[in-house]
C-alpha positions in Angstrom: -229.7 219.9 304.5 -228.9 216.2 305.2 -228.5 214.4 308.5 -225.8 211.8 309.2 -227.1 209.4 311.8 -226.3 206.1 313.3 -229.3 203.8 313.1 -229.8 201.9 316.4 -229.4 198.2 316.8 -232.5 196.0 316.4 -233.2 195.6 320.2 -232.8 199.3 320.9 -234.9 200.3 317.9 -237.7 198.0 319.1 -237.5 199.6 322.6 -237.7 203.1 321.2 -240.5 202.2 318.8 -242.5 200.7 321.7 -242.0 203.9 323.7 -242.9 206.2 320.9 -246.0 204.1 320.1 -247.1 204.3 323.7 -246.5 208.1 323.7 -248.7 208.4 320.6 -251.5 206.3 322.1 -251.5 207.9 325.5 -250.6 211.5 324.6 -251.1 211.9 320.9 -247.4 212.5 320.3 -246.2 211.4 316.9 -244.0 214.3 315.7 -240.9 212.2 316.3 -242.0 210.0 313.4 -240.6 212.7 311.0 -237.6 210.4 311.1 -239.2 206.9 311.1 -236.0 205.1 312.3 -234.7 205.3 315.9 -231.2 206.9 315.5 -228.4 209.0 317.0 -227.8 212.1 314.9 -224.1 212.8 314.4 -224.5 216.0 312.4 -226.5 218.0 309.9 -224.9 219.6 306.9 -225.5 221.2 303.5 -223.4 219.2 301.1 -222.9 220.2 297.5 -221.3 217.1 296.1 -223.2 214.0 297.4 -220.9 211.6 295.5 -217.9 213.0 297.3 -219.6 212.7 300.6 -220.6 209.1 299.9 -217.1 208.1 298.9 -215.8 209.7 302.0 -218.4 207.9 304.2 -217.7 204.6 302.5 -213.9 204.8 303.2 -214.4 206.2 306.8 -216.9 203.5 307.7 -214.6 200.7 306.3 -211.9 202.0 308.7 -214.3 202.3 311.7 -214.8 199.5 314.2 -218.2 198.8 315.7 -218.5 200.4 319.2 -221.2 200.7 321.8 -222.7 203.7 323.5 -224.5 204.0 326.9 -227.7 205.9 327.6 -229.0 207.1 330.9 -232.0 209.0 332.2 -234.2 211.4 330.4 -233.4 214.8 329.0 -235.3 217.8 327.8 -234.6 220.7 325.4 -237.0 223.4 326.6 -239.1 225.7 324.5 -242.5 226.2 323.0 -242.5 222.5 321.9 -240.0 220.8 324.3 -238.0 217.9 323.0 -237.9 214.8 325.2 -235.0 212.5 324.8 -232.7 209.8 326.2 -229.2 211.2 326.7 -226.2 209.3 325.3 -223.0 209.5 327.4 -220.1 210.9 325.5 -217.2 208.3 325.4 -213.8 208.5 323.8 -214.8 206.2 320.8 -218.0 208.3 320.2 -216.2 211.6 320.5 -213.4 210.5 318.2 -215.8 209.4 315.6 -218.0 212.5 315.9 -214.9 214.8 315.8 -213.6 213.2 312.7 -216.9 213.4 310.9 -217.5 217.0 311.9 -214.0 218.1 310.9 -213.9 216.3 307.5 -217.5 217.0 306.4 -217.3 220.7 307.3 -214.6 220.9 304.6 -217.1 219.7 301.9 -220.1 221.5 303.2 -221.5 225.0 302.8 -223.3 224.9 306.1 -223.1 222.7 309.3 -225.8 222.4 311.9 -224.8 224.6 314.8 -225.9 222.2 317.6 -223.7 219.4 316.2 -220.5 221.4 316.6 -218.1 219.3 318.7 -218.3 221.7 321.7 -222.1 221.9 321.7 -223.2 218.5 320.6 -225.4 216.7 323.1 -225.9 213.2 321.7 -229.4 211.8 322.3 -232.2 209.5 321.2 -235.4 211.5 320.6 -238.7 210.3 322.1 -240.9 213.3 321.5 -240.4 216.2 319.0 -242.4 219.0 317.6 -245.9 218.3 319.0 -245.3 218.6 322.7 -246.2 221.6 324.9 -244.9 222.7 328.3 -248.3 221.8 329.8 -248.0 218.1 328.8 -244.5 217.6 330.2 -245.6 216.7 333.7 -247.9 213.8 332.6 -245.5 212.6 329.8 -242.4 212.6 332.1 -244.4 211.0 334.9 -245.3 208.2 332.5 -241.7 207.8 331.2 -240.3 207.7 334.8 -241.5 204.1 335.1 -238.8 203.0 332.7 -235.0 202.4 333.1 -233.0 204.1 330.4 -229.6 202.7 331.3 -229.0 200.9 328.0 -226.0 199.7 326.1 -226.4 200.2 322.3 -224.3 198.8 319.6 -223.3 201.2 316.8 -222.3 199.7 313.5 -223.4 202.1 310.7 -223.7 205.7 309.5 -226.7 206.6 307.4 -227.5 209.6 305.3 -231.0 210.9 306.0 -232.6 213.2 303.4 -235.7 215.3 303.7 -238.4 213.9 301.5 -241.6 215.9 301.9 -242.4 215.9 305.6 -240.0 213.1 306.5 -236.3 212.4 306.8 -235.7 209.1 305.0 -232.7 206.8 304.4 -230.7 207.7 301.4 -227.8 205.3 301.9 -226.4 203.3 304.8 -222.7 202.6 305.4 -221.8 199.6 307.6 -218.6 199.8 309.8 -215.7 197.5 309.2 -214.0 195.8 306.2 -216.3 194.3 303.6 -216.0 190.6 302.6 -215.0 190.0 299.0 -217.6 188.0 297.2 -216.2 186.0 294.2 
C-alpha cells in the first residue's frame, strides 16, 4: 500500500516539526515520525503498475496549478491510541484535485484506503499518531491550546510515500505546473 501526499511548504513544515519535537520532549510522543515529512495525505492505494501510476501523476501534476489550503483548530480521531491533528478546510480546488485523484487512481488500483473515499475524507495534518492514550489527551490538548492553527499552506506537489520497514519514505515527488525546458 502506498500513500499519495502533498508535502507541506517549508514554513509550515518547520511549524509542524517544531510542534512534534515539543510533543516528543514533553510527552514522549514520536509515533508521528513514521512519516518523517509533514504532509497532507490525499489517498492510500494498492497499485500494481507503479510505472503507470508515475506517468499518470506526472501528467496530472503538469496540468495542476499550485493552490493554497487553510487549517483551523485541532481535531481528534478517538480510539485506544487517539490521533491528534490539525484539520484542513475542504475548498473547491482541494476537493476537485482529490476527487480527480481518487477517481483515476481507483481504476489502476486493486484496493483504495476506505477513509480517503471522497465522501469520508477528512483532510488533516497529523501531530500525534500511534503512541497516544486517552489518559494523556487532557495534558497534550491543554499544551496545544496555546497555539493558533489558522494557517494558510501552499500546496505545489504530490509525492508517493512507500512503506520501508517501519517508515513511509519518499519514492518520488511530482511538482505542479508546466516544466521549463532546459537546452
